N, C-alpha and C positions, 0 to 999 in steps of 0.2 A: 516338720510339723511341731517337733519338740521346741525347736528354737522360737517359732512363732508363738507357741503357748507361753513360753518363758517371758517373751516380750509383752504379751497381752497381760500376764500377771503383774509385771512391772508397771505397765501403764495403769492397770486397775488400781494398784497400791498407791501409785502417785497421785491418781485422781482422788482417792479417799483421803490422802494426806493433804492435798490442796484444798479440798472442800472443808476439812476441819480447820485448816489454817484461815480460810476465808471467813468462817463462822466466828472464829476468835477475833479476827480483825473488825468484824461487823459489831461485835459486842464492845470491844474497846473503843471504837469510834463513837458509839452510842453514849458511852460513859463520858468521853471527852466532850462531846457536844453539850450533854446536860450539864456538866460541871462548868463549862464555859458560859453557858446560858444563865446559870444560878449566880455567878460572880463575874469578876472581870475576866476578859479572854487572854489573860497574861498569866502563865504558870507562876511567875515571880510573886504575884500579888493574889493568888488563888490557890490555897493549899490543896483543895479537892482536885482541881485542874492539874496541878503538878503531880499529885498521885497518880491520876489517870495516864498522864504522859509517861511517867516512869514505868507504869504497867505496860504501856504500849511499846516502849523501847525494849523492855525485858523480853518481849515476844518478837522483837525485830520487825516491828511495824514500820514501813517506809515513812521518812520524815514528811513527804508531801502529803501522805494520807493523814497524818496527825494534823498537819496545818490545815488541811481541807476540813477536817472534822471541827476544828476550833472555829473556822470561818462560818461554818454552817450555822453556828449558834447565833450569829448576827444577821443571818438571811431572813427572808419572809416565807420561805417554802418549807421550812423544817417541820417535821412531825412533832407533836407535843407529847413527849414522853414524860412519865412521872414515876417516882419511886413507889414500890409496893413490897410489902413484906408478907410472907405466907409461912405457916408453921405446920408441923406435923410430927407423927411418930413413924419411924421405920421398923424393920425387922429387929428382934431383940429389944424392943422398947427404946431404941435410940431416938433422941430428940433432934429434930432438924429445923433450922431457920433458912428460909430461901429468900434472898434478895433479888428483886427484879426491877427492870426499867420497862414500862409497858405504856402503850397508847389505848389499851382496852383491858381494864382490870378484870372484867368479867370473863373474857376469853382466856386470859392467862390463868385465872383461878381454875377454870374448867380444865384446861390442859394439864395443869399441875395435879389436880385432883385425880385425873385419869392416870397419871404417872404413878402416883402414890398407890392407887388401887391396884394397878397392874404389877406392882412390885412389893406386895405384902405390906403395904403401909397405909396410914390413915391421915388424911389432911384435917387439921384442926382449926379452931378459931384463932384469931390474933390474941397473943399472950397466953396460949394454952401450953406452951413449952418455954417461953422466954425466961421463965424463973431459973432454968437450968444454965443461963448464960449471963455474962456481964458485958456491957457495951464499953469498949475500950479503944484507945488509939493503938495501932500496931504498926511498928517500924521494923522492917526486915532487912538484915545484911547477910551476905554469904558468909559461910564459916571461915573464909580466907580474910575477912575484914580485920580480924585481930584475934588474940587469945581471949579466952573467957574472962580472965581478970581485967584485961585492957578494955573490953567491951562494957563490962560491968562498971568500971570506973567512969567511962565516958557517959554511960547511961545515968549514973548517979549525978554527975556534974550537970547533965542536961535537964534533970528534973523528972526522970522516968520513975515508974513505980516498981517495975519488975523486969527481969530478963530471963529468957529460956534459951539456953545454948545447946547446940549439938554440933558435931563435926561438919554438918552441911549448912547450918544456918544459925543466926542470932536473931531471936524474935524479942523485941523490946516493947513493953507495954506502958501506957500512960493514960491519964484521964482523957476523955474525948475532946474536951475543950483545950487541952494542952498539946494536942498533936502537932500543931504547926510549930509551936515554940520548941518542943522537944526534938522534933525532927531537924530543925535549923541548928540547934545545939550540937546534935550528934553529927550533922553534916561537917561542921567545922573541924571535927576531930577524926571521923571515920570515912568522910567522903560521902557521895551520893548513895542513898540506900536503894535496894532492889524495889522496895515498895513502902509506902507510908499511907495508911488508910484507917478508917473506922472498921472495926471488926466485932464479931461476937465471940467471946472467949468462954468456954465451958467452965462453970463453977462446980457442977455436979456431972460426973462422968458415969457412963454405962459400959461395963466390960462385955464384949461380945465373944461368943464361942465360935469355934471353927465353922460350924454348920450355919451360922448366921452372918459371919463376917462377909462372905462373898455377896450375900443378898443385900447387905447394907451398902457395900461399895457399888453394886450394880444400880441401886435405887439413886445414889448420889450422882452416878455417871449420867443416868437418864434424865435427872433433873437438870444438871449442868448442860446437857445437850439441847435443852429448850432454848429457842431464839431470845426469849425475854429474860432469861435467868442470868444474872451477873455472877453470883457466887452462892455457895451453899455452906452453912456452918452445921457441924454435927458434934454431938457430945460422946462419941464412941471412944472406947480404949481397947486396944488390942495388945495381948501379950506377945513377947518375942516368939513364942511357940506357934501362936496363931499366924503371925506374919510369915514365919518360916514355911508353914504349911500352904499358905496362900501363894507363896513364890515358887513352891515346888511343882 
């Protein structure tokens, strides 16, 4: 019986993992289709589509699934998804911006409001927290792409505005309308990035205490689990002590 129980646990964990993977692929496919529909269905001539394809590759999405999502944009049976932005305040007064692709704004708004309510947060009106963020182009490379100085030099030459480097990653920021040009300039020196997309970068941050940190992360996880949500931006800041306690 013990062996059977162990097998059942493995199967359950595999099922949960596969379900999460399928949800990620569904969101990636939706972004690819919308990007292809809004511009040319060729990543070489559509910056947003190229970014979506890069994100899909980073998650090991099969090539045929990517191609199928692109082709779906030119079909007649695709659902009409549109971009929607929702804003709110989470535990510890952390500001959040939720970006979604939805075919029913009212349904999505209702679902997200319920998630905020259940996780000690409050969903606000459009622009209620956006002043805490700056809309930017963000190009991300792994930490192995080069030294901090080398990446900084490449970013300056490409026309970027700022670089934030860590051992794990280099995040390069630029004006939204310069994203394609800067990404192309960086690619000639650093190779293909992990991602290149528009993002919300916090300009005002809120430090969270140990007792609020887990609640903030739980809220973000619940929002990201929603089928319509593509990404969540938050302006929280955690000290090394808080992160250490969360990891313990």
